[in-house]
N, C-alpha and C positions, 0 to 999 in steps of 0.2 A: 679636814674631811676628805674622805676618799672619793676619787672620781667614779663616775658611773660604770666604766668598764671594769675597774677594780672590784666594785660591788657585785657586778654580774659574775665575775670569776669566783669571788668568795661565796656567793649564794650557790653557785653550781657545785662547788666543793662541799659546802655545808649539807646539801641534800644528797651528796654521794654520787653525783653524775660525772661521767667522763665527757670530754668533748665529743666523742663518738655518739654518746647517748642523745645528743641534741637532734640528730637526724630523726630518731623515732619520736622525740618529744615535740619538735616544732617543724620538722621537714627541712632542716638546715644541715648541710654536710659538715663534717669535722673541719674541713679547710675553711669553709665560710665562717663557721663559728669561731675558729681559731683566729682568723683575721679580724673579726669583729671584736673579740675579747682583747686582742693585743693593741690594735690601733684603729679600730673602725669608727665610723661616724654614723650610727644607725638612725634610720627614720623612725618616727613615732610608731608607726604600725609594726615595725620590726621589734621595737622595744616592748610593745604590748604583747606581741607573740612570745617573745623571750620570757617576759614576766609570767605569762600563763604557763609556759613550759617549765618554769622553775618554781611553780606554785607560789607566786608572789604577786604583789600589786604595785603599780606605779602610783606615786603620790606627789603632789606639790605641797610642800610644807612651808607656811609663812616663816620667814627668818626669825621673827620674834617668838615663834613657838617651837623652833628647832630643838633647843635645849630640853624642853619639857618632853617632846616626842622621843628624843634619844634616851632620856631617863626612863620613860615608860618601857621602851623597847629593851633596855638593859635589865629591867625588873622582870621581864618575861622569863618563865621557867625554861623556855627553849633557847634562850640567848646566853652565850658564855660571857661572863663579865670580862671587861678589858681593864687595862691600866688607866683608861680615861673615864672610869666609872663616875657617873654623875648621880648625886643623891636627889631623889625625886622631891624630898621635902624642901629643898632649896629652890626648886623650879616652879612648884605650884604654891599658891598662897596658903597660908595656915588655915584660913576659913574654908577654902575649897577642900583641903585634906580632911578637915573635921566633918564636913558634909559627906565626903566620900566614905569616910570610915564609919559613919553612923549607921550604915546598912550594908547590904551586899551589892549596892548599885555599882560601885567601882569594879567589883569582881565580874559583874555581868557585862559592863561596858566601860573598860578602862579609859576610853577616849572621851567620855561624855563631858567632862569638865574642861577639857583642853581647849576647845574652841568656843566656849561660852554656852554650851548646851547643857544647862543645869537642870534639865527635866529628866 
């Protein structure tokens, strides 16, 4: 799994921003952002600010759900598949998939079955 700083850089590149763009997005100079991306140790409020500037959200994901979350993210039409592609059918139970596929509920809220919210 990639560390958080690598993920920040990948997300910045994914949305097409240069390090200079972070000044306008979050009020952080290129030098500040460059330091943070390369070897920084950001505070939580800085991470929240960066996430907002990169049109992202910070999340805590329980380890036992990580594989399922990654599978869902890889199924996203905006995500480019990787060599580590995980098949969602292996991570979610068969009955959960049947329930999800029985209607448009999964398309409306792909996270609903992940944390036991079966409503």
